[in-house]
N, CA, C and O atoms as a GROMACS GRO file, in nm:
protein
  388
    1MET      N    1   0.073  -0.067  -0.042
    1MET     CA    2   0.026   0.009   0.032
    1MET      C    3   0.091   0.070  -0.020
    1MET      O    4   0.199   0.030  -0.064
    2SER      N    5   0.020   0.253  -0.040
    2SER     CA    6   0.151   0.309  -0.001
    2SER      C    7   0.071   0.436   0.083
    2SER      O    8  -0.040   0.416   0.132
    3GLY      N    9   0.132   0.551   0.092
    3GLY     CA   10   0.189   0.615   0.188
    3GLY      C   11   0.053   0.661   0.189
    3GLY      O   12  -0.027   0.630   0.277
    4GLU      N   13   0.020   0.752   0.068
    4GLU     CA   14  -0.118   0.716   0.091
    4GLU      C   15  -0.252   0.684   0.083
    4GLU      O   16  -0.364   0.732   0.104
    5GLU      N   17  -0.192   0.575   0.038
    5GLU     CA   18  -0.384   0.463   0.101
    5GLU      C   19  -0.324   0.503   0.273
    5GLU      O   20  -0.387   0.581   0.346
    6VAL      N   21  -0.233   0.454   0.304
    6VAL     CA   22  -0.263   0.371   0.478
    6VAL      C   23  -0.312   0.533   0.546
    6VAL      O   24  -0.356   0.551   0.660
    7ALA      N   25  -0.290   0.636   0.442
    7ALA     CA   26  -0.279   0.772   0.565
    7ALA      C   27  -0.432   0.817   0.535
    7ALA      O   28  -0.482   0.907   0.603
    8ALA      N   29  -0.491   0.767   0.451
    8ALA     CA   30  -0.668   0.800   0.492
    8ALA      C   31  -0.732   0.630   0.510
    8ALA      O   32  -0.852   0.606   0.520
    9ALA      N   33  -0.669   0.569   0.512
    9ALA     CA   34  -0.694   0.476   0.633
    9ALA      C   35  -0.751   0.474   0.738
    9ALA      O   36  -0.861   0.458   0.792
   10LEU      N   37  -0.533   0.518   0.771
   10LEU     CA   38  -0.593   0.581   0.934
   10LEU      C   39  -0.680   0.698   0.949
   10LEU      O   40  -0.705   0.745   1.061
   11ARG      N   41  -0.738   0.758   0.818
   11ARG     CA   42  -0.757   0.895   0.934
   11ARG      C   43  -0.912   0.794   0.979
   11ARG      O   44  -0.950   0.824   1.092
   12GLU      N   45  -0.995   0.693   0.916
   12GLU     CA   46  -1.090   0.632   0.930
   12GLU      C   47  -1.074   0.561   1.063
   12GLU      O   48  -1.168   0.555   1.142
   13ARG      N   49  -0.930   0.496   1.094
   13ARG     CA   50  -0.961   0.387   1.252
   13ARG      C   51  -0.937   0.514   1.351
   13ARG      O   52  -0.827   0.571   1.350
   14PRO      N   53  -1.021   0.549   1.420
   14PRO     CA   54  -0.942   0.634   1.569
   14PRO      C   55  -0.932   0.527   1.608
   14PRO      O   56  -0.988   0.424   1.646
   15GLY      N   57  -0.814   0.593   1.585
   15GLY     CA   58  -0.685   0.548   1.754
   15GLY      C   59  -0.508   0.535   1.673
   15GLY      O   60  -0.395   0.568   1.710
   16TRP      N   61  -0.577   0.457   1.527
   16TRP     CA   62  -0.468   0.400   1.482
   16TRP      C   63  -0.353   0.494   1.423
   16TRP      O   64  -0.394   0.590   1.356
   17THR      N   65  -0.175   0.476   1.441
   17THR     CA   66  -0.124   0.489   1.395
   17THR      C   67  -0.018   0.445   1.326
   17THR      O   68   0.001   0.325   1.344
   18GLY      N   69   0.089   0.517   1.227
   18GLY     CA   70   0.167   0.433   1.210
   18GLY      C   71   0.180   0.445   1.009
   18GLY      O   72   0.155   0.547   0.944
   19ASP      N   73   0.215   0.340   0.962
   19ASP     CA   74   0.347   0.409   0.793
   19ASP      C   75   0.295   0.336   0.766
   19ASP      O   76   0.194   0.308   0.831
   20THR      N   77   0.339   0.247   0.634
   20THR     CA   78   0.326   0.183   0.476
   20THR      C   79   0.372   0.087   0.576
   20THR      O   80   0.294  -0.009   0.574
   21HIS      N   81   0.465   0.072   0.663
   21HIS     CA   82   0.523  -0.048   0.720
   21HIS      C   83   0.458  -0.075   0.847
   21HIS      O   84   0.484  -0.195   0.860
   22GLU      N   85   0.389  -0.042   0.953
   22GLU     CA   86   0.270  -0.086   1.030
   22GLU      C   87   0.222   0.001   1.096
   22GLU      O   88   0.257   0.118   1.112
   23LEU      N   89   0.110  -0.080   1.151
   23LEU     CA   90   0.077   0.011   1.201
   23LEU      C   91   0.039  -0.011   1.370
   23LEU      O   92   0.110  -0.089   1.434
   24SER      N   93  -0.057   0.050   1.429
   24SER     CA   94  -0.017   0.060   1.622
   24SER      C   95  -0.148   0.135   1.655
   24SER      O   96  -0.196   0.224   1.585
   25ARG      N   97  -0.205   0.083   1.778
   25ARG     CA   98  -0.303   0.144   1.861
   25ARG      C   99  -0.295   0.043   2.005
   25ARG      O  100  -0.293  -0.078   2.026
   26THR      N  101  -0.293   0.189   2.099
   26THR     CA  102  -0.265   0.159   2.269
   26THR      C  103  -0.392   0.136   2.282
   26THR      O  104  -0.457   0.195   2.196
   27VAL      N  105  -0.476   0.053   2.379
   27VAL     CA  106  -0.566   0.070   2.412
   27VAL      C  107  -0.641   0.080   2.540
   27VAL      O  108  -0.729  -0.005   2.543
   28ALA      N  109  -0.636   0.175   2.677
   28ALA     CA  110  -0.642   0.133   2.797
   28ALA      C  111  -0.825   0.069   2.781
   28ALA      O  112  -0.930   0.094   2.721
   29LEU      N  113  -0.762  -0.028   2.882
   29LEU     CA  114  -0.884  -0.144   2.923
   29LEU      C  115  -0.883  -0.187   3.124
   29LEU      O  116  -0.792  -0.205   3.206
   30PRO      N  117  -1.004  -0.186   3.130
   30PRO     CA  118  -0.972  -0.209   3.295
   30PRO      C  119  -0.922  -0.359   3.280
   30PRO      O  120  -1.000  -0.426   3.212
   31ALA      N  121  -0.797  -0.435   3.333
   31ALA     CA  122  -0.741  -0.531   3.365
   31ALA      C  123  -0.807  -0.686   3.387
   31ALA      O  124  -0.737  -0.788   3.382
   32ASP      N  125  -0.976  -0.687   3.416
   32ASP     CA  126  -1.056  -0.771   3.429
   32ASP      C  127  -1.103  -0.747   3.272
   32ASP      O  128  -1.210  -0.807   3.259
   33ARG      N  129  -1.065  -0.684   3.150
   33ARG     CA  130  -1.132  -0.792   3.054
   33ARG      C  131  -0.946  -0.755   2.957
   33ARG      O  132  -0.917  -0.861   2.902
   34VAL      N  133  -0.875  -0.689   2.940
   34VAL     CA  134  -0.795  -0.769   2.881
   34VAL      C  135  -0.757  -0.882   2.849
   34VAL      O  136  -0.682  -0.893   2.752
   35GLN      N  137  -0.792  -0.977   2.909
   35GLN     CA  138  -0.767  -1.135   2.826
   35GLN      C  139  -0.973  -1.188   2.723
   35GLN      O  140  -1.005  -1.268   2.636
   36LEU      N  141  -1.050  -1.081   2.809
   36LEU     CA  142  -1.134  -1.087   2.692
   36LEU      C  143  -1.082  -1.037   2.634
   36LEU      O  144  -1.150  -1.043   2.531
   37LEU      N  145  -0.984  -0.968   2.607
   37LEU     CA  146  -0.985  -0.842   2.493
   37LEU      C  147  -0.894  -0.965   2.338
   37LEU      O  148  -0.901  -0.973   2.215
   38LEU      N  149  -0.831  -1.026   2.435
   38LEU     CA  150  -0.712  -1.075   2.291
   38LEU      C  151  -0.779  -1.233   2.305
   38LEU      O  152  -0.707  -1.331   2.286
   39ALA      N  153  -0.913  -1.246   2.338
   39ALA     CA  154  -0.917  -1.419   2.352
   39ALA      C  155  -0.983  -1.358   2.206
   39ALA      O  156  -0.922  -1.378   2.101
   40GLN      N  157  -1.097  -1.289   2.207
   40GLN     CA  158  -1.182  -1.218   2.096
   40GLN      C  159  -1.089  -1.159   1.959
   40GLN      O  160  -1.128  -1.196   1.849
   41VAL      N  161  -0.981  -1.078   1.964
   41VAL     CA  162  -0.847  -1.060   1.873
   41VAL      C  163  -0.815  -1.178   1.843
   41VAL      O  164  -0.812  -1.230   1.732
   42GLU      N  165  -0.794  -1.215   1.932
   42GLU     CA  166  -0.735  -1.378   1.924
   42GLU      C  167  -0.848  -1.447   1.744
   42GLU      O  168  -0.811  -1.434   1.627
   43HIS      N  169  -0.932  -1.488   1.777
   43HIS     CA  170  -0.976  -1.545   1.715
   43HIS      C  171  -1.088  -1.452   1.572
   43HIS      O  172  -1.178  -1.487   1.497
   44ALA      N  173  -1.030  -1.354   1.593
   44ALA     CA  174  -1.007  -1.263   1.400
   44ALA      C  175  -0.956  -1.276   1.355
   44ALA      O  176  -0.986  -1.313   1.241
   45ALA      N  177  -0.818  -1.262   1.398
   45ALA     CA  178  -0.642  -1.319   1.368
   45ALA      C  179  -0.685  -1.422   1.284
   45ALA      O  180  -0.706  -1.414   1.163
   46ASP      N  181  -0.703  -1.573   1.392
   46ASP     CA  182  -0.732  -1.651   1.297
   46ASP      C  183  -0.802  -1.717   1.214
   46ASP      O  184  -0.752  -1.826   1.186
   47GLU      N  185  -0.963  -1.676   1.129
   47GLU     CA  186  -1.014  -1.592   1.034
   47GLU      C  187  -0.987  -1.533   0.968
   47GLU      O  188  -1.063  -1.522   0.871
   48ILE      N  189  -0.883  -1.467   0.970
   48ILE     CA  190  -0.839  -1.386   0.848
   48ILE      C  191  -0.627  -1.472   0.803
   48ILE      O  192  -0.535  -1.481   0.722
   49GLY      N  193  -0.657  -1.491   0.878
   49GLY     CA  194  -0.444  -1.537   0.881
   49GLY      C  195  -0.375  -1.452   0.919
   49GLY      O  196  -0.255  -1.446   0.892
   50GLU      N  197  -0.449  -1.352   1.002
   50GLU     CA  198  -0.295  -1.238   1.049
   50GLU      C  199  -0.356  -1.217   1.150
   50GLU      O  200  -0.466  -1.193   1.200
   51HIS      N  201  -0.196  -1.241   1.176
   51HIS     CA  202  -0.189  -1.217   1.362
   51HIS      C  203  -0.193  -1.057   1.382
   51HIS      O  204  -0.215  -0.974   1.293
   52PRO      N  205  -0.162  -1.027   1.540
   52PRO     CA  206  -0.101  -0.883   1.575
   52PRO      C  207   0.015  -0.920   1.650
   52PRO      O  208   0.036  -1.039   1.673
   53ARG      N  209   0.067  -0.861   1.678
   53ARG     CA  210   0.154  -0.858   1.836
   53ARG      C  211   0.164  -0.745   1.946
   53ARG      O  212   0.199  -0.627   1.946
   54THR      N  213   0.110  -0.846   2.054
   54THR     CA  214   0.076  -0.757   2.138
   54THR      C  215   0.170  -0.734   2.259
   54THR      O  216   0.244  -0.824   2.297
   55ARG      N  217   0.168  -0.676   2.288
   55ARG     CA  218   0.240  -0.625   2.448
   55ARG      C  219   0.135  -0.575   2.538
   55ARG      O  220   0.108  -0.455   2.541
   56ARG      N  221   0.075  -0.661   2.610
   56ARG     CA  222   0.042  -0.555   2.739
   56ARG      C  223   0.139  -0.391   2.804
   56ARG      O  224   0.245  -0.343   2.762
   57THR      N  225   0.054  -0.349   2.906
   57THR     CA  226   0.059  -0.239   2.928
   57THR      C  227   0.072  -0.206   3.124
   57THR      O  228   0.038  -0.280   3.217
   58PRO      N  229   0.104  -0.133   3.124
   58PRO     CA  230   0.027  -0.121   3.255
   58PRO      C  231  -0.133  -0.034   3.270
   58PRO      O  232  -0.154   0.009   3.383
   59ASP      N  233  -0.250  -0.006   3.159
   59ASP     CA  234  -0.274   0.039   3.198
   59ASP      C  235  -0.377  -0.056   3.114
   59ASP      O  236  -0.498  -0.057   3.136
   60GLY      N  237  -0.279  -0.176   2.961
   60GLY     CA  238  -0.426  -0.235   2.844
   60GLY      C  239  -0.326  -0.293   2.811
   60GLY      O  240  -0.223  -0.346   2.854
   61VAL      N  241  -0.419  -0.252   2.664
   61VAL     CA  242  -0.237  -0.336   2.583
   61VAL      C  243  -0.274  -0.242   2.448
   61VAL      O  244  -0.375  -0.190   2.401
   62ARG      N  245  -0.166  -0.247   2.424
   62ARG     CA  246  -0.091  -0.212   2.268
   62ARG      C  247  -0.074  -0.278   2.101
   62ARG      O  248  -0.074  -0.397   2.132
   63PHE      N  249  -0.065  -0.278   2.011
   63PHE     CA  250  -0.154  -0.431   1.916
   63PHE      C  251   0.006  -0.321   1.848
   63PHE      O  252   0.060  -0.215   1.883
   64THR      N  253   0.035  -0.451   1.709
   64THR     CA  254   0.099  -0.352   1.632
   64THR      C  255   0.054  -0.467   1.524
   64THR      O  256  -0.005  -0.573   1.545
   65LEU      N  257   0.096  -0.418   1.418
   65LEU     CA  258   0.004  -0.535   1.259
   65LEU      C  259   0.119  -0.466   1.126
   65LEU      O  260   0.148  -0.349   1.101
   66GLN      N  261   0.161  -0.586   1.065
   66GLN     CA  262   0.235  -0.608   0.977
   66GLN      C  263   0.162  -0.725   0.906
   66GLN      O  264   0.072  -0.788   0.963
   67THR      N  265   0.206  -0.752   0.775
   67THR     CA  266   0.169  -0.856   0.703
   67THR      C  267   0.316  -0.875   0.662
   67THR      O  268   0.363  -0.830   0.558
   68ARG      N  269   0.418  -0.980   0.796
   68ARG     CA  270   0.502  -1.024   0.793
   68ARG      C  271   0.575  -1.054   0.702
   68ARG      O  272   0.692  -1.018   0.694
   69SER      N  273   0.500  -1.147   0.594
   69SER     CA  274   0.550  -1.230   0.438
   69SER      C  275   0.601  -1.079   0.368
   69SER      O  276   0.692  -1.092   0.286
   70VAL      N  277   0.572  -0.999   0.382
   70VAL     CA  278   0.553  -0.813   0.287
   70VAL      C  279   0.685  -0.780   0.417
   70VAL      O  280   0.790  -0.834   0.380
   71GLN      N  281   0.693  -0.745   0.482
   71GLN     CA  282   0.720  -0.698   0.570
   71GLN      C  283   0.664  -0.520   0.602
   71GLN      O  284   0.707  -0.418   0.656
   72ALA      N  285   0.524  -0.575   0.518
   72ALA     CA  286   0.371  -0.426   0.519
   72ALA      C  287   0.332  -0.408   0.566
   72ALA      O  288   0.339  -0.464   0.675
   73VAL      N  289   0.227  -0.288   0.539
   73VAL     CA  290   0.094  -0.262   0.517
   73VAL      C  291   0.007  -0.363   0.405
   73VAL      O  292   0.048  -0.375   0.290
   74THR      N  293  -0.126  -0.438   0.455
   74THR     CA  294  -0.165  -0.469   0.334
   74THR      C  295  -0.339  -0.510   0.372
   74THR      O  296  -0.370  -0.568   0.476
   75PRO      N  297  -0.427  -0.474   0.281
   75PRO     CA  298  -0.553  -0.480   0.331
   75PRO      C  299  -0.493  -0.548   0.399
   75PRO      O  300  -0.378  -0.505   0.393
   76ARG      N  301  -0.497  -0.655   0.482
   76ARG     CA  302  -0.554  -0.778   0.578
   76ARG      C  303  -0.507  -0.681   0.714
   76ARG      O  304  -0.565  -0.702   0.821
   77ASP      N  305  -0.400  -0.576   0.705
   77ASP     CA  306  -0.334  -0.557   0.836
   77ASP      C  307  -0.423  -0.460   0.846
   77ASP      O  308  -0.412  -0.408   0.957
   78LEU      N  309  -0.573  -0.373   0.730
   78LEU     CA  310  -0.668  -0.303   0.785
   78LEU      C  311  -0.774  -0.378   0.841
   78LEU      O  312  -0.834  -0.358   0.947
   79ASP      N  313  -0.792  -0.485   0.740
   79ASP     CA  314  -0.891  -0.505   0.814
   79ASP      C  315  -0.893  -0.601   0.978
   79ASP      O  316  -1.004  -0.590   1.029
   80LEU      N  317  -0.821  -0.665   1.040
   80LEU     CA  318  -0.793  -0.688   1.138
   80LEU      C  319  -0.841  -0.616   1.230
   80LEU      O  320  -0.927  -0.633   1.317
   81ALA      N  321  -0.716  -0.464   1.172
   81ALA     CA  322  -0.752  -0.318   1.225
   81ALA      C  323  -0.941  -0.257   1.313
   81ALA      O  324  -0.990  -0.196   1.408
   82ASP      N  325  -0.963  -0.309   1.230
   82ASP     CA  326  -1.125  -0.287   1.230
   82ASP      C  327  -1.246  -0.457   1.270
   82ASP      O  328  -1.366  -0.470   1.295
   83ARG      N  329  -1.136  -0.546   1.258
   83ARG     CA  330  -1.206  -0.687   1.377
   83ARG      C  331  -1.174  -0.653   1.498
   83ARG      O  332  -1.255  -0.684   1.585
   84ILE      N  333  -1.013  -0.560   1.552
   84ILE     CA  334  -1.028  -0.486   1.660
   84ILE      C  335  -1.076  -0.444   1.743
   84ILE      O  336  -1.146  -0.483   1.836
   85HIS      N  337  -1.030  -0.343   1.701
   85HIS     CA  338  -1.210  -0.153   1.778
   85HIS      C  339  -1.299  -0.252   1.736
   85HIS      O  340  -1.410  -0.198   1.744
   86ARG      N  341  -1.322  -0.427   1.674
   86ARG     CA  342  -1.555  -0.374   1.668
   86ARG      C  343  -1.474  -0.484   1.849
   86ARG      O  344  -1.553  -0.478   1.943
   87ALA      N  345  -1.383  -0.541   1.871
   87ALA     CA  346  -1.338  -0.627   1.962
   87ALA      C  347  -1.329  -0.461   2.137
   87ALA      O  348  -1.365  -0.451   2.254
   88VAL      N  349  -1.271  -0.392   2.052
   88VAL     CA  350  -1.310  -0.384   2.142
   88VAL      C  351  -1.408  -0.251   2.231
   88VAL      O  352  -1.384  -0.183   2.330
   89LEU      N  353  -1.517  -0.258   2.142
   89LEU     CA  354  -1.624  -0.219   2.170
   89LEU      C  355  -1.689  -0.318   2.220
   89LEU      O  356  -1.765  -0.300   2.315
   90ALA      N  357  -1.666  -0.463   2.156
   90ALA     CA  358  -1.780  -0.561   2.239
   90ALA      C  359  -1.711  -0.554   2.403
   90ALA      O  360  -1.775  -0.581   2.505
   91VAL      N  361  -1.618  -0.527   2.401
   91VAL     CA  362  -1.591  -0.598   2.573
   91VAL      C  363  -1.539  -0.493   2.644
   91VAL      O  364  -1.424  -0.479   2.686
   92GLY      N  365  -1.683  -0.383   2.661
   92GLY     CA  366  -1.713  -0.257   2.636
   92GLY      C  367  -1.638  -0.119   2.689
   92GLY      O  368  -1.651  -0.046   2.787
   93GLY      N  369  -1.541  -0.124   2.554
   93GLY     CA  370  -1.491  -0.004   2.568
   93GLY      C  371  -1.350  -0.026   2.519
   93GLY      O  372  -1.308  -0.061   2.408
   94GLY      N  373  -1.285   0.006   2.640
   94GLY     CA  374  -1.160   0.122   2.641
   94GLY      C  375  -1.191   0.222   2.566
   94GLY      O  376  -1.289   0.249   2.497
   95SER      N  377  -1.045   0.298   2.604
   95SER     CA  378  -1.020   0.399   2.554
   95SER      C  379  -0.862   0.387   2.441
   95SER      O  380  -0.766   0.311   2.457
   96ALA      N  381  -0.886   0.503   2.319
   96ALA     CA  382  -0.682   0.464   2.271
   96ALA      C  383  -0.674   0.513   2.261
   96ALA      O  384  -0.775   0.578   2.237
   97ARG      N  385  -0.532   0.588   2.257
   97ARG     CA  386  -0.388   0.646   2.318
   97ARG      C  387  -0.283   0.587   2.203
   97ARG      O  388  -0.163   0.609   2.212
   0.00000   0.00000   0.00000
């Protein structure tokens, strides 16, 4: 994807940042909801065969997306970003940082 395509896609995905190399989002979430969110994201990722890198933070979790086979952002990463967003909403919100 070109830089312009990624920039346009990010404008439609609040909380996500990145460039043609990778996308990321940190979600602030109560500790008791983090595992539920990770389980939902894992299920969504399995459906499309694209898995995020995740890192727990003191107040939630950080997701990083990149199609590793090409070391760049592809439409599959955008699909996964949308699925992560829906999972965040499903577990009761969380704020993007």
